[in-house]
C-alpha positions in Angstrom: 0.1 0.0 0.2 1.1 3.2 -0.9 1.8 6.0 1.7 -1.3 8.7 2.1 0.8 11.2 1.0 1.9 9.3 -2.1 -0.3 10.0 -5.5 -2.4 7.3 -7.1 -3.9 6.5 -10.3 -7.2 8.2 -9.1 -6.0 10.9 -7.0 -8.4 14.0 -7.6 -7.0 16.8 -10.0 -4.8 19.5 -8.3 -5.8 22.8 -7.9 -6.0 24.7 -11.1 -5.1 28.3 -9.8 -2.2 26.7 -8.7 -1.5 24.9 -12.0 -2.1 28.2 -13.9 0.4 30.0 -11.9 2.9 27.3 -12.3 2.4 27.6 -16.1 2.7 31.1 -16.4 6.1 31.1 -14.1 7.5 28.2 -16.4 7.7 26.1 -13.2 7.3 22.5 -13.8 3.9 21.4 -13.0 2.8 19.0 -10.1 3.4 15.3 -10.9 2.5 11.6 -10.0 6.4 10.8 -11.0 9.5 11.5 -8.8 11.8 14.2 -10.0 14.9 12.1 -9.5 17.0 12.5 -12.9 19.9 14.9 -12.5 22.4 15.8 -15.5 24.6 12.5 -15.2 21.7 10.5 -15.6 19.7 12.4 -18.1 23.1 12.6 -20.2 23.8 8.9 -19.9 20.4 7.6 -21.0 20.2 9.8 -24.1 24.1 8.4 -24.7 22.9 4.9 -24.3 19.8 5.1 -26.2 21.9 6.8 -29.3 25.2 4.3 -29.5 23.1 1.1 -28.9 23.6 -1.4 -31.5 23.0 1.2 -34.3 26.9 1.9 -35.7 27.7 -1.9 -35.4 25.0 -3.2 -37.9 24.5 -0.3 -40.1 28.2 0.4 -41.2 27.9 -1.8 -44.0 24.7 -0.3 -45.2 25.8 3.1 -44.8 29.2 2.3 -47.0 27.0 0.8 -49.6 24.6 3.8 -49.9 27.5 5.9 -51.3 29.9 3.2 -52.7 32.8 4.4 -50.6 34.0 5.9 -47.7 33.1 9.4 -48.9 29.9 8.4 -47.1 31.6 10.1 -44.1 30.2 13.3 -45.1 26.7 12.1 -44.6 27.8 11.5 -40.9 28.8 15.3 -40.5 25.7 16.6 -42.3 23.6 14.5 -40.3 25.1 15.7 -37.0 24.5 19.3 -38.3 20.8 18.4 -38.6 20.4 16.6 -35.5 22.2 19.3 -33.7 19.6 22.0 -34.9 16.8 19.6 -34.0 18.3 19.2 -30.9 17.7 23.0 -30.0 14.5 22.6 -30.8 13.8 19.6 -28.4 15.8 21.6 -25.9 13.9 24.7 -25.9 10.5 22.8 -25.8 11.7 20.6 -22.9 12.6 23.4 -20.9 9.4 25.1 -21.5 6.7 22.0 -21.5 8.5 19.5 -19.1 6.3 16.8 -18.9 6.0 12.9 -19.6 5.5 11.8 -23.2 8.3 14.3 -25.2 6.6 14.8 -28.7 3.1 14.0 -27.8 3.2 16.4 -24.9 5.0 19.2 -27.0 2.2 18.9 -29.8 -0.5 18.9 -27.4 0.5 22.2 -25.7 1.5 23.8 -29.4 -1.4 23.1 -31.6 -4.1 22.8 -28.5 -5.5 26.5 -29.3 -6.2 25.7 -32.6 -9.8 23.8 -33.7 -7.7 20.8 -35.6 -4.9 21.1 -32.6 -5.8 17.6 -31.1 -5.5 15.8 -34.5 -1.8 16.3 -34.3 -0.9 14.6 -30.8 -3.4 11.7 -32.3 -1.3 11.1 -35.0 1.9 11.2 -33.2 1.1 8.7 -31.0 -0.8 6.5 -33.8 2.7 6.7 -35.6 4.6 6.3 -32.5 3.0 2.9 -31.8 4.7 1.7 -35.2 7.8 3.6 -35.5 8.6 3.4 -31.8 8.0 0.0 -31.7 9.9 -0.7 -35.2 13.4 1.4 -34.0 13.2 -0.9 -30.5 12.7 -4.2 -32.5 16.0 -3.1 -34.7 18.5 -3.1 -31.6 17.2 -6.9 -31.2 17.5 -7.8 -34.6 20.8 -6.7 -34.7 22.1 -8.4 -31.4 21.0 -11.4 -32.6 23.1 -10.9 -35.7 26.0 -10.6 -33.1 24.8 -13.4 -31.3 25.0 -15.5 -34.3 28.8 -15.1 -34.1 29.0 -16.3 -30.9 26.7 -19.3 -31.4 27.1 -20.1 -35.5 24.4 -22.7 -35.5 22.0 -20.8 -33.8 19.5 -20.8 -36.6 19.8 -24.5 -36.5 17.7 -24.8 -33.3 14.0 -25.8 -33.4 12.6 -22.7 -32.5 9.3 -21.2 -33.6 10.4 -18.5 -36.0 13.8 -19.2 -35.5 16.5 -17.2 -33.8 14.0 -14.1 -34.3 12.1 -15.6 -31.1 15.2 -14.9 -28.9 15.1 -11.2 -29.8 11.3 -11.2 -29.0 12.0 -12.7 -25.5 14.3 -10.1 -25.1 12.3 -7.2 -25.9 9.7 -8.6 -23.6 12.4 -9.4 -20.6 13.5 -5.9 -20.7 10.1 -4.3 -20.6 9.6 -6.4 -17.4 12.9 -5.5 -15.8 11.9 -1.5 -16.0 9.2 -2.2 -13.5 11.0 -0.7 -10.9 11.7 3.0 -9.2 13.2 5.7 -11.6 15.9 6.4 -8.9 17.1 2.8 -9.2 16.7 2.9 -12.9 18.8 6.2 -12.9 21.7 4.6 -11.3 21.3 1.5 -13.4 21.4 3.6 -16.7 24.8 4.8 -15.9 26.0 1.7 -15.1 25.2 0.5 -18.3 26.2 3.6 -19.9 29.5 2.9 -18.7 30.0 -0.3 -20.6 28.4 1.2 -23.8 31.3 3.7 -23.6 33.7 1.2 -23.1 32.6 -0.7 -25.8 33.3 2.1 -28.4 36.5 3.0 -26.7 37.8 -0.2 -27.1 36.7 -0.4 -30.7 38.5 3.5 -31.5 41.6 2.6 -29.4 42.2 -0.6 -31.1 41.4 1.1 -34.7 43.4 3.8 -34.3 46.6 1.8 -33.1 46.1 -0.2 -36.3 45.2 2.6 -38.5 46.0 2.0 -42.2 45.1 5.4 -44.2 45.5 3.7 -47.6 42.2 1.6 -47.2 40.6 5.5 -46.9 41.2 5.5 -50.7 38.2 7.0 -52.6 36.6 5.6 -55.6 36.7 7.7 -59.1 34.1 10.3 -59.3 33.4 10.0 -55.4 32.0 13.3 -55.3 30.5 13.8 -58.8 27.5 16.2 -57.8 24.4 14.2 -60.3 21.5 12.3 -59.3 23.1 9.2 -57.9 25.2 11.0 -55.5 22.3 12.9 -54.0 20.2 10.0 -53.9 23.1 8.2 -52.1 23.5 10.9 -49.7 20.1 10.9 -48.9 20.0 7.0 -48.2 23.3 7.4 -46.0 21.8 10.6 -44.4 18.8 8.1 -43.3 21.0 5.5 -41.7 23.0 8.1 -40.1 19.9 9.4 -38.3 18.8 6.3 -37.2 22.1 5.9 -35.3 21.5 9.4 -33.7 18.3 8.9 -32.8 17.7 9.1 -29.3 19.2 12.7 -28.5 15.9 13.8 -27.5 14.9 10.9 -25.0 15.3 12.4 -21.8 12.1 14.9 -23.1 10.5 11.8 -22.5 11.0 11.7 -18.8 10.7 15.5 -18.5 8.4 14.8 -15.6 10.9 12.9 -13.8 13.8 15.2 -14.4 15.3 17.4 -11.6 15.3 21.3 -12.9 14.1 20.5 -16.3 14.8 24.0 -17.6 18.9 23.2 -17.2 18.8 19.6 -17.1 17.1 19.0 -20.4 18.9 21.3 -22.7 22.2 20.2 -21.3 21.8 16.8 -21.8 20.4 17.0 -25.2 23.2 19.2 -26.4 26.2 17.2 -24.2 24.6 13.9 -25.8 24.9 14.9 -29.3 28.4 16.5 -29.0 29.4 13.2 -27.2 27.9 10.6 -29.3 28.9 12.4 -32.9 32.7 12.3 -31.7 32.2 8.6 -30.9 30.3 7.7 -34.2 33.0 9.8 -36.6 36.0 8.3 -34.7 34.6 4.4 -34.6 33.8 4.6 -38.2 37.1 6.1 -39.2 38.8 3.2 -36.9 37.0 0.5 -38.6 37.3 1.4 -42.3 41.1 2.1 -41.5 41.1 -1.7 -40.8 38.6 -3.2 -43.0 38.7 -2.3 -46.6 35.5 -0.6 -47.3 34.6 -3.1 -50.1 34.8 -6.0 -47.5 33.0 -3.9 -44.8 30.0 -2.9 -46.8 29.2 -6.9 -47.1 29.6 -7.7 -43.6 26.9 -8.8 -41.2 28.8 -8.2 -38.1 31.6 -5.8 -39.1 32.9 -5.1 -35.3 33.5 -8.9 -34.6 35.1 -9.2 -38.1 37.2 -5.9 -37.3 38.1 -7.5 -34.2 39.0 -10.8 -35.4 41.3 -9.4 -38.1 43.3 -7.6 -35.4 43.5 -9.7 -32.3 41.8 -13.0 -33.1 38.8 -15.0 -32.5 39.0 -15.1 -29.0 39.1 -10.9 -28.7 36.3 -11.0 -31.3 34.3 -12.8 -29.0 34.8 -10.6 -25.9 33.7 -7.6 -28.0 30.9 -9.2 -29.3 29.8 -9.7 -25.5 30.4 -6.1 -24.8 28.3 -5.1 -27.9 25.4 -7.5 -26.7 26.0 -5.0 -23.2 25.6 -2.1 -25.5 22.2 -3.2 -26.6 20.9 -3.9 -23.2 21.9 -0.5 -22.4 20.3 0.9 -25.4 16.8 -0.9 -25.4 16.9 0.0 -21.6 17.1 3.8 -22.1 14.7 4.0 -25.0 12.3 1.6 -23.6 12.2 3.7 -20.1 11.7 7.0 -22.2 9.1 5.4 -25.1 6.8 4.0 -22.2 5.9 7.4 -21.1 4.1 8.3 -24.0 1.2 6.3 -24.0 1.0 6.6 -20.3 1.1 10.5 -20.8 -1.4 10.5 -23.5 -3.8 8.3 -21.5 -3.5 10.4 -18.5 -4.6 13.6 -20.5 -7.7 11.6 -21.9 -6.2 11.3 -25.5 -5.4 7.5 -25.5 -7.2 4.5 -23.6 -7.3 5.1 -19.8 -5.9 2.2 -19.1 -2.5 2.9 -20.4 -2.5 5.5 -17.4 -2.2 2.7 -14.8 1.2 2.8 -12.5 2.3 0.4 -9.9 1.5 1.4 -6.4 5.2 1.4 -5.1 7.6 2.0 -8.3 5.2 4.2 -10.0 6.4 2.7 -13.1 3.2 2.7 -15.8 3.2 -1.2 -16.4 0.4 -1.2 -19.0 2.2 1.2 -21.3 5.8 -0.7 -20.7 4.0 -4.0 -21.3 2.2 -3.0 -24.1 5.5 -1.6 -25.9 7.2 -4.6 -25.0 4.6 -7.0 -26.7 4.6 -4.8 -30.1 8.3 -4.7 -30.1 8.4 -8.3 -29.9 5.8 -8.7 -32.7 8.3 -6.5 -34.9 11.1 -8.7 -34.4 10.3 -10.8 -36.9 10.5 -8.3 -39.8 13.5 -7.4 -41.9 16.0 -5.1 -40.6 16.7 -2.9 -43.5 12.9 -2.1 -43.4 12.7 -1.6 -40.1 15.4 1.1 -40.0 13.9 2.9 -42.8 10.5 2.8 -41.8 11.6 3.9 -38.2 12.9 7.0 -39.3 10.7 8.1 -42.2 7.4 7.4 -40.6 8.2 10.1 -38.0 9.3 12.9 -40.0 6.2 14.6 -41.2 4.0 14.8 -37.6 6.7 14.2 -35.1 10.2 16.4 -36.4 8.4 18.7 -38.6 5.5 19.3 -36.5 7.8 20.2 -33.6 9.4 23.0 -35.4 6.1 24.6 -36.8 4.7 24.5 -33.7 7.6 25.9 -31.6 7.7 28.8 -34.1 3.9 29.7 -33.6 4.2 29.1 -29.9 7.3 31.9 -29.9 4.8 34.1 -31.5 2.1 33.5 -29.1 3.7 33.1 -25.8 5.2 35.8 -23.2 9.2 35.2 -23.3 9.5 34.1 -19.6 7.8 31.0 -20.6 10.9 29.8 -22.5 13.7 29.7 -19.9 16.0 28.3 -22.5 16.0 29.9 -26.0 17.8 28.5 -29.0 20.9 30.2 -30.2 20.2 32.1 -33.8 16.9 31.4 -33.6 15.0 30.9 -36.4 18.1 29.1 -38.3 18.2 25.9 -36.2 14.7 25.5 -36.8 14.9 26.5 -40.8 18.1 24.3 -41.3 16.3 21.0 -39.4 13.0 21.7 -41.5 14.9 21.6 -44.6 17.3 18.5 -43.6 14.1 16.3 -42.7 12.4 17.2 -45.7 15.4 16.3 -47.7 15.6 13.0 -46.0 12.2 12.0 -46.1 11.9 13.2 -49.9 15.3 10.7 -50.4 13.6 7.7 -49.2 12.5 5.0 -51.4 8.9 5.4 -53.0 7.6 2.4 -51.1 9.0 4.0 -47.6 7.3 7.5 -48.2 3.9 5.9 -49.6 3.9 3.7 -46.6 4.5 6.6 -44.2 1.9 8.7 -45.8 -0.4 5.3 -45.4 0.3 5.7 -41.5 -0.8 9.1 -41.5 -4.0 8.7 -43.4 -5.1 5.6 -41.2 -4.2 7.9 -38.7 -6.6 10.4 -39.7 -9.3 8.0 -39.9 -8.4 6.8 -36.3 -8.8 10.1 -35.2 -12.3 10.7 -36.7 -13.4 7.3 -35.1 -11.8 8.2 -31.8 -13.7 11.9 -31.8 -16.9 9.8 -32.8 -16.2 7.5 -29.8 -15.6 10.6 -27.2 -18.9 12.3 -28.4 -20.9 9.3 -27.7 -19.0 8.1 -24.4 -18.2 11.3 -22.2 -21.7 12.7 -21.8 -22.6 9.3 -20.4 -19.2 9.5 -18.1 -20.0 13.0 -17.1 -24.1 12.3 -16.3 -22.8 9.5 -13.8 -20.7 11.7 -11.7 -22.2 13.2 -8.8 -22.8 16.7 -8.9 -19.8 19.3 -8.6 -17.6 16.8 -9.7 -15.2 18.3 -12.2 -15.5 16.6 -15.7 -11.7 15.7 -15.9 -10.2 12.6 -16.8 -9.8 10.2 -13.5 -6.3 9.2 -14.2 -5.0 12.7 -15.2 -2.4 14.0 -12.8 -1.7 17.0 -14.9 -3.4 20.4 -13.9 -6.5 21.1 -15.4 -8.5 24.4 -14.7 -12.1 24.8 -14.2 -14.7 22.9 -16.6 -16.4 25.3 -19.4 -20.0 25.7 -19.4 -20.3 22.9 -22.6 -18.6 20.1 -20.6 -15.1 20.4 -21.9 -12.3 21.2 -19.7 -10.4 24.3 -20.0 -6.7 23.6 -19.7 -4.2 25.8 -18.3 -2.0 25.6 -22.0 -5.6 27.5 -23.2 -4.7 30.1 -21.0 -1.4 30.2 -22.0 -2.0 30.9 -25.8 -5.2 32.7 -25.3 -4.2 35.6 -22.7 -3.4 38.9 -24.6 -2.1 40.4 -21.3 1.0 37.7 -21.5 1.8 38.5 -24.9 
């Protein structure tokens, strides 16, 4: 049993006046979650998420995209893109700290518009696909390296082959995250230390044996034609997939101590650290393994270590890579589980997803649902998983946030943004142009698939609105007189109900108050 002072999933809605004051002061809102994540834990979660298995499974495809080591320029351009976009996330995370990341931001940014509720709904809809695909890619890549240690793995009489091991790992990590956030913050730092050890081993080994002659570029490597542009877009798609996670702490904004300072610093520190790691590690590997050979390998890091120090050393590195996968999946599952939870808590998703355990306060329904979806996607081809995981989220999540921030800057008072990006609006424009270029450079089947997801989301939103109109009046009528028509699972402060039965949220006042502008 939780103590009487601890909030429960059915706590009454906090005082609305206090909520509005907190919103206008830029202070974090009252929360059911514990603010236990400081800068070291926040940066560690981001770094563990970003590094993960990505570069160890994408280097071959990355090199093949531009047919040579000139693909390294895609890493640099992608680093500029995610830095610009990281400033967008930093400003939003400092201004609107809360669980849910993009869902929370899009809801706050567009809620004042008549169609504003469509944006967060579309994000949740596509997230259930893109987020689970992104997590599944890590487990699929881990199985590829597990096969290096266990070559006969495919011969085991397992239903679905070795992919069922990836699915089982997805469920196991989800169960392990049903713990208090304080304990998870410490564990994230331990796991991140193992991740950094892995990349340091690769970088040091590579640079000690570096052969610059292997970096010889193919003829016409930088000829600016359609093939170059298409290859650059494909390479940037892969590089961005590897960078994904620089915003992970924003999904946990409700559990971050002093979010106005911690979130921007964690985002920018993690981007700088991981960009340096990626550039150094890629050069180290292709300075040992000829790029022609590297572009065809399924477990490039193991091949790299075996070439240098033999099979035993390669096996040891493979174990470190599997440790890195655990660290990445730990961080990303923890952050992503807060998105359906936040949506349900605010009445934009099924209420069951707002349930938390009484002691650890972990959103167990959201965690287990994501674990099941990820397990199901572990049976899909890796290349399809990577491309779809990036492309699906560009239109609503990345581009939508940029447009929303520009609109919010015009509508909200300056003090609502405790962190303001440098050189505004240049980072917004750079990020928006970069995302659109990557999206339009994708294969046509990926573009059409992404648009189909959004179209089905629009249909789903119409169904959801119809369901709301027909169920909420019944729920309101069943309440006792004088009870606010608020979602029972909501811990986010709401202002008083309007006369038409809708909820007047503090976000509406933020955008609508002329005196604050």
